[in-house]
DSSP file (Angstrom, degrees, kcal/mol; ACC not computed):
  #  RESIDUE AA STRUCTURE BP1 BP2  ACC     N-H-->O    O-->H-N    N-H-->O    O-->H-N    TCO  KAPPA ALPHA  PHI   PSI    X-CA   Y-CA   Z-CA
    1    1 A X     >        0   0    0      0, 0.0     4,-2.2     0, 0.0     5,-0.2   0.000 360.0 360.0 360.0 -39.8  103.2  114.4   80.9
    2    2 A X  H  >  +     0   0    0      1,-0.2     4,-2.6     2,-0.2     5,-0.2   0.888 360.0  54.0 -64.9 -37.9  105.4  117.3   79.9
    3    3 A X  H  > S+     0   0    0      2,-0.2     4,-2.3     1,-0.2    -1,-0.2   0.897 108.5  49.2 -63.0 -39.8  103.1  119.7   81.8
    4    4 A X  H  > S+     0   0    0      2,-0.2     4,-2.5     1,-0.2    -2,-0.2   0.905 111.1  49.4 -65.0 -41.6  103.5  117.5   85.0
    5    5 A X  H  X S+     0   0    0     -4,-2.2     4,-2.6     2,-0.2    -2,-0.2   0.914 111.4  48.6 -64.4 -43.0  107.3  117.5   84.6
    6    6 A X  H  X S+     0   0    0     -4,-2.6     4,-2.6     2,-0.2    -2,-0.2   0.894 111.1  50.9 -63.0 -39.6  107.3  121.3   84.1
    7    7 A X  H  X S+     0   0    0     -4,-2.3     4,-2.3     2,-0.2     5,-0.2   0.917 110.7  49.2 -62.8 -43.5  105.1  121.7   87.2
    8    8 A X  H  X S+     0   0    0     -4,-2.5     4,-2.3     1,-0.2    -2,-0.2   0.934 113.4  45.9 -60.6 -47.2  107.5  119.5   89.2
    9    9 A X  H  X S+     0   0    0     -4,-2.6     4,-2.1     1,-0.2    -2,-0.2   0.891 112.2  51.4 -64.9 -39.5  110.5  121.5   88.1
   10   10 A X  H  < S+     0   0    0     -4,-2.6     4,-0.4     1,-0.2    -1,-0.2   0.904 114.7  41.6 -65.3 -41.5  108.8  124.8   88.8
   11   11 A X  H >< S+     0   0    0     -4,-2.3     3,-0.5     1,-0.2    -1,-0.2   0.840 112.1  55.2 -76.6 -31.6  107.8  123.9   92.3
   12   12 A X  H >< S+     0   0    0     -4,-2.3     3,-1.4    -5,-0.2    -2,-0.2   0.911 106.3  50.8 -65.5 -41.4  111.1  122.2   93.0
   13   13 A X  T 3< S+     0   0    0     -4,-2.1    -1,-0.2     1,-0.3    -2,-0.2   0.629 102.9  62.3 -73.7 -10.7  113.0  125.3   92.1
   14   14 A X  T <  S+     0   0    0     -3,-0.5    -1,-0.3    -4,-0.4    -2,-0.2   0.379  75.1 125.4 -93.8   4.7  110.8  127.4   94.4
   15   15 A X    <   -     0   0    0     -3,-1.4     2,-0.5    -4,-0.1    -3,-0.0  -0.351  64.0-124.1 -63.1 140.7  111.9  125.5   97.6
   16   16 A X        -     0   0    0     13,-0.1     2,-0.3    -2,-0.0    -1,-0.1  -0.769  36.1-167.7 -85.2 127.6  113.2  127.7  100.4
   17   17 A X        -     0   0    0     -2,-0.5     2,-0.3    16,-0.1     3,-0.2  -0.811  13.8-137.1-121.1 158.3  116.6  126.4  101.3
   18   18 A X  S    S+     0   0    0     14,-1.2    14,-0.2    -2,-0.3    12,-0.1  -0.777  73.8  10.1-110.1 156.6  119.0  127.0  104.2
   19   19 A X  S    S-     0   0    0     -2,-0.3    -1,-0.2     1,-0.1    13,-0.1   0.913  78.6-136.0  44.0  75.8  122.8  127.6  104.1
   20   20 A X        -     0   0    0     -3,-0.2     2,-0.3     8,-0.1    -1,-0.1  -0.308  26.0-172.3 -58.2 139.8  123.6  128.1  100.4
   21   21 A X        -     0   0    0      2,-0.3    11,-0.1     8,-0.1    10,-0.0  -0.835  37.0-115.3-126.9 166.9  126.7  126.2   99.2
   22   22 A X  S >  S+     0   0    0     -2,-0.3     3,-0.7     2,-0.1     2,-0.4   0.718  95.8  84.4 -75.1 -19.1  128.6  126.2   95.9
   23   23 A X  T 3  S-     0   0    0      1,-0.2    -2,-0.3     7,-0.0     8,-0.3  -0.695 106.3  -2.2 -86.2 133.3  127.6  122.6   95.4
   24   24 A X  T 3  S-     0   0    0     -2,-0.4     7,-0.5     1,-0.2    -1,-0.2   0.861  83.6-171.0  58.1  41.1  124.2  121.9   93.8
   25   25 A X    <   -     0   0    0     -3,-0.7     2,-0.4     5,-0.2     5,-0.3  -0.429   6.1-176.6 -66.7 133.5  123.3  125.6   93.6
   26   26 A X  B >   -A   29   0A   0      3,-2.0     3,-1.0    -2,-0.1    -1,-0.0  -0.898  63.6 -35.9-138.4 104.5  119.7  126.1   92.6
   27   27 A X  T 3  S-     0   0    0     -2,-0.4     3,-0.1     1,-0.3    -1,-0.0   0.900 127.5 -36.4  47.8  52.9  118.3  129.6   92.0
   28   28 A X  T 3  S+     0   0    0      1,-0.3    -1,-0.3     0, 0.0     2,-0.2   0.508 133.2  59.2  86.1   4.1  120.4  131.2   94.8
   29   29 A X  B <  S-A   26   0A   0     -3,-1.0    -3,-2.0    -9,-0.1    -1,-0.3  -0.558  72.9-120.4-138.7-156.5  120.2  128.3   97.2
   30   30 A X        -     0   0    0     -5,-0.3    -5,-0.2    -2,-0.2    -6,-0.1  -0.895  31.8-100.8-146.0 176.7  121.1  124.6   97.4
   31   31 A X  S    S+     0   0    0     -7,-0.5     2,-1.1    -8,-0.3    -7,-0.1   0.260  84.4 114.6 -85.8  13.4  119.4  121.3   97.9
   32   32 A X        +     0   0    0    -14,-0.2   -14,-1.2   -13,-0.1     2,-0.2  -0.740  45.3 169.2 -87.4 100.3  120.6  121.3  101.6
   33   33 A X        -     0   0    0     -2,-1.1   -16,-0.1   -16,-0.2    -2,-0.1  -0.641  40.9 -81.7-108.7 165.9  117.3  121.5  103.5
   34   34 A X     >  -     0   0    0     -2,-0.2     4,-2.3     1,-0.1     3,-0.3  -0.306  39.4-117.4 -63.5 149.2  116.4  121.1  107.1
   35   35 A X  H  > S+     0   0    0      1,-0.2     4,-2.8     2,-0.2     5,-0.2   0.895 115.6  54.7 -55.5 -42.7  116.1  117.5  108.4
   36   36 A X  H  > S+     0   0    0      1,-0.2     4,-1.8     2,-0.2    -1,-0.2   0.880 108.7  48.3 -61.3 -38.5  112.5  118.1  109.3
   37   37 A X  H  > S+     0   0    0     -3,-0.3     4,-2.0     2,-0.2    -2,-0.2   0.925 112.2  47.5 -68.5 -45.2  111.7  119.3  105.7
   38   38 A X  H  X S+     0   0    0     -4,-2.3     4,-2.4     1,-0.2    -2,-0.2   0.908 112.4  50.4 -62.1 -41.7  113.5  116.3  104.1
   39   39 A X  H  X S+     0   0    0     -4,-2.8     4,-2.8    63,-0.2    -1,-0.2   0.857 106.9  54.4 -65.8 -34.0  111.6  114.0  106.5
   40   40 A X  H  X S+     0   0    0     -4,-1.8     4,-2.6    -5,-0.2    -1,-0.2   0.906 108.5  49.0 -65.8 -39.9  108.3  115.6  105.6
   41   41 A X  H  X S+     0   0    0     -4,-2.0     4,-2.5     2,-0.2    -2,-0.2   0.938 113.6  46.8 -62.0 -46.2  109.1  114.9  101.9
   42   42 A X  H  X S+     0   0    0     -4,-2.4     4,-2.7     1,-0.2     5,-0.4   0.894 112.6  49.6 -62.1 -40.8  109.9  111.3  102.7
   43   43 A X  H  X S+     0   0    0     -4,-2.8     4,-2.7     2,-0.2     5,-0.3   0.917 112.6  46.2 -65.8 -43.4  106.8  110.9  104.9
   44   44 A X  H  X S+     0   0    0     -4,-2.6     4,-2.0     3,-0.2     5,-0.3   0.915 115.0  48.1 -65.2 -42.1  104.5  112.3  102.2
   45   45 A X  H  X S+     0   0    0     -4,-2.5     4,-1.3    -5,-0.2     5,-0.2   0.960 122.0  32.3 -63.6 -53.4  106.1  110.2   99.5
   46   46 A X  H  X S+     0   0    0     -4,-2.7     4,-2.6    -5,-0.2    -2,-0.2   0.914 119.9  51.6 -72.6 -42.3  106.0  106.9  101.4
   47   47 A X  H  X S+     0   0    0     -4,-2.7     4,-3.0    -5,-0.4     5,-0.3   0.890 107.5  50.8 -64.5 -41.8  102.8  107.6  103.3
   48   48 A X  H  X S+     0   0    0     -4,-2.0     4,-1.5    -5,-0.3    -1,-0.2   0.939 116.8  39.5 -66.0 -45.6  100.7  108.6  100.3
   49   49 A X  H  X S+     0   0    0     -4,-1.3     4,-2.3    -5,-0.3     5,-0.2   0.904 117.1  52.8 -67.4 -39.0  101.6  105.5   98.3
   50   50 A X  H  X S+     0   0    0     -4,-2.6     4,-2.6     1,-0.2    42,-0.2   0.935 108.1  47.2 -63.0 -48.8  101.4  103.3  101.5
   51   51 A X  H  X S+     0   0    0     -4,-3.0     4,-1.7     1,-0.2    -1,-0.2   0.889 113.7  48.4 -63.1 -38.8   97.9  104.4  102.6
   52   52 A X  H  X S+     0   0    0     -4,-1.5     4,-2.0    -5,-0.3    -1,-0.2   0.921 114.8  43.9 -69.5 -41.8   96.5  103.9   99.2
   53   53 A X  H  < S+     0   0    0     -4,-2.3    -2,-0.2     1,-0.2    35,-0.2   0.846 111.2  54.6 -71.7 -32.0   98.0  100.4   98.7
   54   54 A X  H  < S+     0   0    0     -4,-2.6     3,-0.2    34,-0.3    -1,-0.2   0.873 112.6  43.7 -66.4 -35.3   97.1   99.4  102.2
   55   55 A X  H  < S+     0   0    0     -4,-1.7     2,-0.3     1,-0.3    -2,-0.2   0.853 136.0   7.6 -77.9 -34.3   93.4  100.3  101.5
   56   56 A X    ><  -     0   0    0     -4,-2.0     3,-2.3    -5,-0.2    -1,-0.3  -0.834  59.5-157.7-150.5 107.1   93.4   98.7   98.1
   57   57 A X  T 3  S+     0   0    0      1,-0.3     3,-0.3    -2,-0.3    -4,-0.1   0.719 100.5  48.5 -58.8 -20.2   96.2   96.6   96.7
   58   58 A X  T >  S+     0   0    0      1,-0.2     3,-2.1     5,-0.1     6,-0.5   0.094  73.4 121.6-103.7  21.1   95.0   97.3   93.2
   59   59 A X  T <  S+     0   0    0     -3,-2.3     7,-1.6     1,-0.3    -1,-0.2   0.857  83.6  35.6 -54.0 -39.9   94.7  101.1   93.7
   60   60 A X  T 3  S+     0   0    0     -3,-0.3    10,-1.7    -4,-0.2    11,-1.2   0.138 106.5  89.1-101.9  18.6   97.1  101.9   90.9
   61   61 A X  S X  S-     0   0    0     -3,-2.1     3,-1.9     8,-0.2    13,-0.1  -0.568  98.5 -86.9-107.8 173.4   95.9   99.0   88.6
   62   62 A X  T 3  S+     0   0    0      1,-0.3    10,-0.1     9,-0.3    -3,-0.0   0.826 128.2  44.3 -52.9 -36.8   93.1   98.8   86.1
   63   63 A X  T 3  S+     0   0    0     -5,-0.1    -1,-0.3     2,-0.0    -4,-0.1   0.524  97.9 101.4 -86.9  -3.5   90.4   98.0   88.6
   64   64 A X  S <  S-     0   0    0     -3,-1.9    -5,-0.2    -6,-0.5    -4,-0.1  -0.254  79.7-117.9 -82.1 167.8   91.6  100.5   91.2
   65   65 A X  S    S+     0   0    0     -9,-0.1    -5,-0.1    -2,-0.0    -6,-0.1   0.743  82.0  98.0 -75.9 -25.3   90.3  104.0   92.0
   66   66 A X        -     0   0    0     -7,-1.6    -2,-0.1     1,-0.1     0, 0.0  -0.366  66.2-145.9 -70.1 140.7   93.4  106.0   91.0
   67   67 A X  S    S+     0   0    0     -2,-0.1     2,-0.6     2,-0.0    -1,-0.1   0.678  85.6  85.3 -74.0 -15.8   93.5  107.6   87.5
   68   68 A X        -     0   0    0     -9,-0.1     2,-0.6    68,-0.0    -2,-0.1  -0.777  66.0-168.2 -87.0 120.5   97.2  106.8   87.7
   69   69 A X        +     0   0    0     -2,-0.6    67,-0.3     1,-0.1    -8,-0.2  -0.916  16.8 175.1-116.5 106.9   97.8  103.2   86.4
   70   70 A X  S    S+     0   0    0    -10,-1.7    63,-2.7    -2,-0.6     2,-0.3   0.732  73.1  35.1 -81.2 -23.2  101.3  101.8   87.0
   71   71 A X  B     -B  132   0B   0    -11,-1.2    -9,-0.3    61,-0.3    61,-0.2  -0.941  65.9-142.1-131.5 153.8  100.4   98.4   85.7
   72   72 A X  S    S+     0   0    0     59,-3.4     2,-0.3    -2,-0.3    60,-0.1   0.176  89.1  51.0 -97.5  15.5   98.1   97.1   83.0
   73   73 A X  S    S-     0   0    0     58,-0.3     2,-0.1     3,-0.0     3,-0.1  -0.988  84.5-113.6-147.8 150.4   97.0   94.2   85.1
   74   74 A X        -     0   0    0     -2,-0.3     2,-0.2   -13,-0.1   -16,-0.1  -0.371  46.3 -85.4 -77.3 162.0   95.7   93.7   88.7
   75   75 A X        -     0   0    0     -2,-0.1     2,-0.5     1,-0.1    -1,-0.1  -0.521  55.6-117.8 -63.9 133.7   97.6   92.0   91.4
   76   76 A X     >  -     0   0    0     -2,-0.2     4,-2.1     4,-0.1     5,-0.2  -0.671  52.9 -46.0 -89.5 124.4   96.8   88.3   91.0
   77   77 A X  H  > S-     0   0    0     -2,-0.5     4,-2.3     1,-0.2     5,-0.2   0.129  96.0 -39.8  61.1-167.9   95.0   86.4   93.7
   78   78 A X  H  > S+     0   0    0      1,-0.2     4,-2.4     2,-0.2    -1,-0.2   0.788 135.5  55.6 -66.7 -28.3   95.6   86.3   97.4
   79   79 A X  H  > S+     0   0    0     -3,-0.2     4,-2.7     2,-0.2    -1,-0.2   0.947 110.5  43.8 -70.1 -47.3   99.4   86.3   97.0
   80   80 A X  H  X S+     0   0    0     -4,-2.1     4,-2.5     2,-0.2     5,-0.3   0.901 115.1  49.7 -62.1 -41.2   99.3   89.5   94.9
   81   81 A X  H  X S+     0   0    0     -4,-2.3     4,-2.4    -5,-0.2     5,-0.3   0.926 112.2  47.7 -63.7 -44.3   96.8   91.1   97.3
   82   82 A X  H  X S+     0   0    0     -4,-2.4     4,-2.8     2,-0.2     5,-0.2   0.929 113.3  48.5 -60.8 -45.6   98.9   90.1  100.3
   83   83 A X  H  X S+     0   0    0     -4,-2.7     4,-2.5     2,-0.2    -2,-0.2   0.941 116.0  40.6 -64.2 -49.5  102.1   91.5   98.7
   84   84 A X  H  X S+     0   0    0     -4,-2.5     4,-2.3     2,-0.2    -1,-0.2   0.891 117.9  47.5 -69.6 -38.3  100.8   94.8   97.6
   85   85 A X  H  X S+     0   0    0     -4,-2.4     4,-2.5    -5,-0.3    -2,-0.2   0.920 113.6  48.6 -67.3 -41.6   98.8   95.4  100.8
   86   86 A X  H  X S+     0   0    0     -4,-2.8     4,-2.3    -5,-0.3    -2,-0.2   0.910 111.0  50.3 -62.0 -42.8  101.8   94.4  102.9
   87   87 A X  H  X S+     0   0    0     -4,-2.5     4,-2.3    -5,-0.2    -1,-0.2   0.911 111.7  49.2 -59.6 -43.5  104.0   96.8  100.9
   88   88 A X  H  X S+     0   0    0     -4,-2.3     4,-2.7     2,-0.2   -34,-0.3   0.897 108.9  51.6 -64.4 -41.0  101.4   99.5  101.5
   89   89 A X  H  X S+     0   0    0     -4,-2.5     4,-2.4     2,-0.2    -2,-0.2   0.921 111.3  47.6 -62.4 -44.2  101.3   98.9  105.2
   90   90 A X  H  X S+     0   0    0     -4,-2.3     4,-2.0     2,-0.2    -2,-0.2   0.912 113.5  47.2 -64.7 -41.9  105.1   99.1  105.5
   91   91 A X  H  X S+     0   0    0     -4,-2.3     4,-2.3     2,-0.2    -2,-0.2   0.896 111.3  51.6 -66.4 -38.9  105.2  102.3  103.4
   92   92 A X  H  X S+     0   0    0     -4,-2.7     4,-2.8   -42,-0.2    -2,-0.2   0.913 108.8  51.2 -63.0 -41.6  102.4  103.8  105.5
   93   93 A X  H  X S+     0   0    0     -4,-2.4     4,-1.5     1,-0.2    -1,-0.2   0.902 108.7  51.5 -61.8 -41.0  104.2  103.0  108.7
   94   94 A X  H  < S+     0   0    0     -4,-2.0     4,-0.4     1,-0.2    -1,-0.2   0.912 112.7  45.8 -62.3 -41.9  107.4  104.7  107.3
   95   95 A X  H >< S+     0   0    0     -4,-2.3     3,-1.1     1,-0.2     4,-0.3   0.906 111.8  50.4 -67.0 -41.8  105.3  107.8  106.5
   96   96 A X  H >< S+     0   0    0     -4,-2.8     3,-1.5     1,-0.2     4,-0.5   0.720  92.4  75.9 -71.6 -20.9  103.5  107.8  109.9
   97   97 A X  G >X S+     0   0    0     -4,-1.5     4,-1.5     1,-0.3     3,-1.1   0.783  82.1  71.0 -60.0 -25.7  106.9  107.5  111.7
   98   98 A X  G <4 S+     0   0    0     -3,-1.1    -1,-0.3    -4,-0.4    -2,-0.2   0.843  89.3  60.6 -57.4 -34.7  107.4  111.2  110.9
   99   99 A X  G <4 S+     0   0    0     -3,-1.5    -1,-0.2    -4,-0.3     3,-0.2   0.771 103.6  51.0 -67.1 -24.9  104.6  112.1  113.4
  100  100 A X  T <4 S-     0   0    0     -3,-1.1    -2,-0.2    -4,-0.5    -1,-0.2   0.925 134.9  -2.8 -78.3 -47.5  106.6  110.5  116.2
  101  101 A X    ><  -     0   0    0     -4,-1.5     3,-1.6     1,-0.1    -1,-0.2  -0.645  63.2-179.9-149.4  85.4  109.9  112.3  115.6
  102  102 A X  T 3  S+     0   0    0      1,-0.3   -63,-0.2    -3,-0.2   -62,-0.1   0.693  83.5  49.5 -65.6 -20.0  110.0  114.6  112.6
  103  103 A X  T 3  S+     0   0    0    -64,-0.1     2,-0.4    -5,-0.1    -1,-0.3   0.138  78.7 135.4-105.3  21.0  113.6  115.7  113.1
  104  104 A X    <>  -     0   0    0     -3,-1.6     4,-1.5     1,-0.2     5,-0.1  -0.545  44.7-158.5 -74.6 125.6  115.1  112.3  113.5
  105  105 A X  H  > S+     0   0    0     -2,-0.4     4,-2.4     2,-0.2    -1,-0.2   0.819  96.3  59.0 -68.6 -31.3  118.3  111.6  111.5
  106  106 A X  H  > S+     0   0    0      2,-0.2     4,-2.3     1,-0.2    -1,-0.2   0.883 103.8  50.7 -64.6 -37.1  117.5  107.9  111.8
  107  107 A X  H  > S+     0   0    0      2,-0.2     4,-2.5     1,-0.2    -1,-0.2   0.899 108.6  51.6 -66.5 -40.4  114.2  108.5  110.0
  108  108 A X  H  X S+     0   0    0     -4,-1.5     4,-2.5     1,-0.2    47,-0.2   0.928 110.7  48.6 -59.9 -44.4  116.1  110.4  107.2
  109  109 A X  H  X S+     0   0    0     -4,-2.4     4,-3.0     2,-0.2     5,-0.3   0.885 108.9  53.7 -63.7 -38.9  118.5  107.4  106.9
  110  110 A X  H  X S+     0   0    0     -4,-2.3     4,-2.6     2,-0.2     5,-0.2   0.947 111.3  44.8 -60.0 -49.0  115.5  105.0  106.7
  111  111 A X  H  X S+     0   0    0     -4,-2.5     4,-2.4     1,-0.2     5,-0.3   0.906 115.0  49.7 -61.3 -41.4  114.0  107.0  103.9
  112  112 A X  H  X S+     0   0    0     -4,-2.5     4,-2.4    39,-0.3    -2,-0.2   0.935 113.6  43.9 -63.9 -48.0  117.4  107.2  102.1
  113  113 A X  H  X S+     0   0    0     -4,-3.0     4,-2.6     2,-0.2     5,-0.2   0.919 114.6  49.8 -65.5 -44.1  118.1  103.5  102.4
  114  114 A X  H  X S+     0   0    0     -4,-2.6     4,-1.8    -5,-0.3    -2,-0.2   0.933 114.6  42.7 -62.6 -46.7  114.6  102.5  101.3
  115  115 A X  H  X S+     0   0    0     -4,-2.4     4,-1.3    -5,-0.2    -1,-0.2   0.894 114.7  50.7 -69.3 -37.6  114.5  104.7   98.3
  116  116 A X  H  X S+     0   0    0     -4,-2.4     4,-0.6    -5,-0.3     3,-0.2   0.918 113.0  45.4 -65.3 -42.7  118.1  103.8   97.3
  117  117 A X  H  X S+     0   0    0     -4,-2.6     4,-0.5     1,-0.2    -1,-0.2   0.826 113.5  50.5 -68.9 -30.5  117.4  100.1   97.5
  118  118 A X  H  X S+     0   0    0     -4,-1.8     4,-2.4    -5,-0.2    -1,-0.2   0.717  91.3  80.1 -80.3 -21.1  114.1  100.4   95.7
  119  119 A X  H  X S+     0   0    0     -4,-1.3     4,-2.4    -3,-0.2     5,-0.2   0.911  91.5  47.1 -57.2 -50.3  115.6  102.4   92.7
  120  120 A X  H  X S+     0   0    0     -4,-0.6     4,-2.4     1,-0.2    -1,-0.2   0.889 113.1  50.5 -61.1 -35.9  117.1   99.4   90.8
  121  121 A X  H  X S+     0   0    0     -4,-0.5     4,-2.2     2,-0.2    -1,-0.2   0.905 110.2  49.9 -65.7 -41.1  113.9   97.5   91.2
  122  122 A X  H  X S+     0   0    0     -4,-2.4     4,-2.0     2,-0.2    -2,-0.2   0.919 112.7  46.1 -64.0 -44.1  111.9  100.4   89.9
  123  123 A X  H  X S+     0   0    0     -4,-2.4     4,-2.3     1,-0.2    -2,-0.2   0.892 111.9  51.4 -67.2 -39.7  114.1  100.9   86.9
  124  124 A X  H  X>S+     0   0    0     -4,-2.4     4,-3.0    -5,-0.2     5,-0.6   0.877 107.2  54.1 -64.4 -36.9  114.1   97.1   86.2
  125  125 A X  H  X5S+     0   0    0     -4,-2.2     4,-1.6     1,-0.2     7,-0.2   0.930 109.6  47.6 -61.4 -45.1  110.3   97.2   86.3
  126  126 A X  H  <5S+     0   0    0     -4,-2.0    -2,-0.2     1,-0.2    -1,-0.2   0.919 118.8  40.4 -60.1 -43.9  110.2   99.9   83.7
  127  127 A X  H  <5S+     0   0    0     -4,-2.3    -2,-0.2    -5,-0.1    -1,-0.2   0.869 131.8  15.0 -76.2 -37.8  112.7   98.1   81.5
  128  128 A X  H  <5S+     0   0    0     -4,-3.0     2,-0.6    -5,-0.2    -3,-0.2   0.656  89.4 101.9-119.7 -18.4  111.5   94.5   81.8
  129  129 A X    ><< -     0   0    0     -4,-1.6     3,-1.4    -5,-0.6    -4,-0.0  -0.605  50.7-160.0 -79.5 116.4  108.0   94.1   83.3
  130  130 A X  T 3  S+     0   0    0     -2,-0.6    -1,-0.2     1,-0.3    -5,-0.0   0.744  90.8  52.9 -67.1 -23.6  105.5   93.5   80.4
  131  131 A X  T 3  S+     0   0    0      2,-0.1   -59,-3.4   -60,-0.1   -58,-0.3   0.488  85.0 112.4 -89.7  -3.1  102.5   94.7   82.6
  132  132 A X  B <  S-B   71   0B   0     -3,-1.4     2,-1.1   -61,-0.2   -61,-0.3  -0.490  71.1-129.4 -74.4 137.7  104.2   98.0   83.5
  133  133 A X    >>  -     0   0    0    -63,-2.7     4,-1.9    -2,-0.2     3,-0.6  -0.770  22.2-159.8 -83.8 100.3  102.6  101.2   82.1
  134  134 A X  H 3> S+     0   0    0     -2,-1.1     4,-2.1     1,-0.3    -1,-0.2   0.828  84.5  55.9 -56.8 -39.1  105.8  102.7   80.7
  135  135 A X  H 3> S+     0   0    0      1,-0.2     4,-1.1     2,-0.2    -1,-0.3   0.893 108.1  48.3 -63.7 -39.6  104.5  106.3   80.6
  136  136 A X  H <> S+     0   0    0     -3,-0.6     4,-2.6   -67,-0.3     3,-0.4   0.913 111.1  49.7 -66.8 -41.5  103.7  106.2   84.3
  137  137 A X  H  X S+     0   0    0     -4,-1.9     4,-2.7     1,-0.2     5,-0.2   0.847 104.7  58.8 -67.9 -32.0  107.1  104.9   85.2
  138  138 A X  H  X S+     0   0    0     -4,-2.1     4,-0.6    -5,-0.2    -1,-0.2   0.814 112.9  40.2 -64.7 -28.5  108.8  107.6   83.1
  139  139 A X  H  X S+     0   0    0     -4,-1.1     4,-1.0    -3,-0.4    -2,-0.2   0.861 117.5  47.8 -82.8 -39.7  107.0  110.1   85.3
  140  140 A X  H  X S+     0   0    0     -4,-2.6     4,-2.8     1,-0.2     5,-0.2   0.886 101.4  62.5 -71.9 -40.5  107.5  108.3   88.6
  141  141 A X  H  X S+     0   0    0     -4,-2.7     4,-2.7     1,-0.2     5,-0.2   0.907 103.3  47.3 -58.7 -47.7  111.2  107.5   88.2
  142  142 A X  H  X S+     0   0    0     -4,-0.6     4,-2.0    -5,-0.2    -1,-0.2   0.903 113.8  48.9 -61.5 -38.3  112.5  111.1   88.2
  143  143 A X  H  X S+     0   0    0     -4,-1.0     4,-2.2     2,-0.2    -2,-0.2   0.921 112.2  48.9 -64.5 -41.4  110.3  112.0   91.2
  144  144 A X  H  X S+     0   0    0     -4,-2.8     4,-2.6     1,-0.2    -2,-0.2   0.915 109.8  51.3 -62.9 -43.1  111.7  108.9   93.0
  145  145 A X  H  X S+     0   0    0     -4,-2.7     4,-2.8    -5,-0.2    -1,-0.2   0.854 108.1  52.8 -64.2 -34.6  115.2  109.9   92.1
  146  146 A X  H  X S+     0   0    0     -4,-2.0     4,-2.5     2,-0.2    -1,-0.2   0.941 111.3  45.1 -64.9 -47.0  114.6  113.4   93.5
  147  147 A X  H  X S+     0   0    0     -4,-2.2     4,-2.4     1,-0.2     5,-0.2   0.903 114.1  50.9 -62.1 -40.4  113.4  112.0   96.8
  148  148 A X  H  X S+     0   0    0     -4,-2.6     4,-2.8     2,-0.2     5,-0.3   0.938 111.0  47.6 -61.5 -47.7  116.3  109.6   96.8
  149  149 A X  H  X S+     0   0    0     -4,-2.8     4,-2.3     1,-0.2     5,-0.2   0.919 112.9  48.5 -61.4 -44.8  118.8  112.4   96.2
  150  150 A X  H  X S+     0   0    0     -4,-2.5     4,-2.0     1,-0.2    -1,-0.2   0.931 116.9  41.0 -61.4 -46.9  117.4  114.6   98.9
  151  151 A X  H  X S+     0   0    0     -4,-2.4     4,-2.5     2,-0.2   -39,-0.3   0.901 115.7  48.6 -73.5 -40.4  117.3  111.9  101.6
  152  152 A X  H  X S+     0   0    0     -4,-2.8     4,-2.5    -5,-0.2     5,-0.4   0.928 112.8  49.0 -64.0 -44.2  120.7  110.3  100.7
  153  153 A X  H  X S+     0   0    0     -4,-2.3     4,-1.8    -5,-0.3    -2,-0.2   0.930 115.8  43.0 -60.6 -45.7  122.4  113.7  100.7
  154  154 A X  H  < S+     0   0    0     -4,-2.0    -1,-0.2    -5,-0.2    -2,-0.2   0.880 118.6  43.8 -69.8 -37.1  120.8  114.7  104.1
  155  155 A X  H  < S+     0   0    0     -4,-2.5    -2,-0.2   -47,-0.2    -1,-0.2   0.859 130.2  16.7 -77.2 -36.0  121.4  111.3  105.7
  156  156 A X  H  <        0   0    0     -4,-2.5    -3,-0.2    -5,-0.2    -2,-0.2   0.491 360.0 360.0-123.9  -3.7  124.9  110.6  104.6
  157  157 A X     <        0   0    0     -4,-1.8    -3,-0.2    -5,-0.4    -4,-0.1   0.406 360.0 360.0-127.6 360.0  126.7  113.8  103.3
């Protein structure tokens, strides 16, 4: 897990940035990236999780294909399958919207609002859900917060 975090930090600090500012300075630049770049991050984030959950609602569960297991139990019955597959379809649609208009400020706002609204739910899942794999959520939450920070900053500041 520490190796993954170091890899994330190393690649994040290597981002090419535009218009350096005194706020959020990072190795000679800032977190102010082009709209198209921020949208690509949002599309990859939402699209990758979306496509996998749309194809298999238990993709990140014990019976799923992914080596990453967010839960220690599968989605239960047709309701669980419907919910996770529906969630995946919506996330996939959000990711694929990038192909239509990659420089859309509305798309940036969509990614920002979605990640910001999802953050409390994600943290509550880590804290209270007995079926949650705590180690996976400890890795996922910082990545989610980074995507949230990038999209919120670009969309609203």
